[in-house]
N, C-alpha and C positions, 0 to 999 in steps of 0.2 A: 052321720057325717063325721068323717075323721078330721081331727085337728091337723093343720099343716104347720110344719116347722119352718122357721125362716131359713133361707138358703145361706150357706156359709161358703164363701169363695176363698181362693188362695190368698187374695189380697187381704181379706179379713183375718185369716190365720196369721199372716206375717205382721199385720198391724197390731193385733191383739195378743200375740204370744207373750210379750214381756209382762203384760198385766195379768194374764192367766197364770203364768209361772208365779207371780206374786201372790195371787189368790190361793193357789195350791199350797205354796210354801206356808202361807199364813194359817191355813186350815190344818196342815200337818203339824204346825207348831202348837195349835190349840189341842190337838190330840196328844201330842207329847206332854203338854202341861198337865193333862189328866193322868197320864201314865207315870210321870216322874216320881210322885210320892210312893208308888208301889215298887219302884226300883231302889230308891234310897232308904226305904224303911220308915218313912214318916207317915205313911197312910195308917189310919186307925186299924183297918183290917186288910193287910196286904193280900193281893189276889195275883196269882201267877199268870193269869190270862193277860194281864196288862203288860207283862214282860214280853210276851209274844207280839202284842200290838206295837210296843215300843220298838222292837227289832224291825218290824215291817215299816214303821214310820221312818226309821233311820235309813232303810234300804231305799225307800221312795225319795227321801231328801238327797241321798247320795246320787241317785240317777238324775234328779232334777237339777242339781248343781254340777252334774257331769264329773263328779269326783272319782268315778270308776273308770273314766277314760284314761288311756295312757297319756303321759305327759308328752308334749311336743318335743321335737329335737331342738337342742339349744341352737340359737342363731349364732352363726360365726360373726364375730365383730372384727372388722378390719381396722387396724390401728391407723390413726391419721398419718403417721409417717409412711406406712406402706402405701396408703392411697396417694399421698403426694408423690412418692417415687414412681408409682404406676402412671399417674397423669403426666409427670415429667417425661418419662420414657415414651409415652404415646405422642406427646407433643414433638419430641425429637424425630420420631418416625414420620410424622405428618410433615414436618418442616423439610426433612430429607426428600420426601416424595414431591413436594411442591417446588423445590429448588430447580431452576432451569439447568438442564444438563449441558 
């Protein structure tokens, strides 16, 4: 008899995603903590394999925090003076249309 895995639905993924990102980031941090002494030279016997692991951890963290995604376009901010002038002109147009001819 084969073990059955619990069903995972889209609602579960959406609900649990923040917690799972936290768990993954936490575990990657634990791996980093093991690798760091081999990078900064404080390990009693430095091992170059830990450097490769540290690079992979950084790559995974970069993707997890979406640091490799392009930055969004800056949002244009309308100055309040411009917004006030725009509203005023629209009100004048509306009043002109509503005036009896």
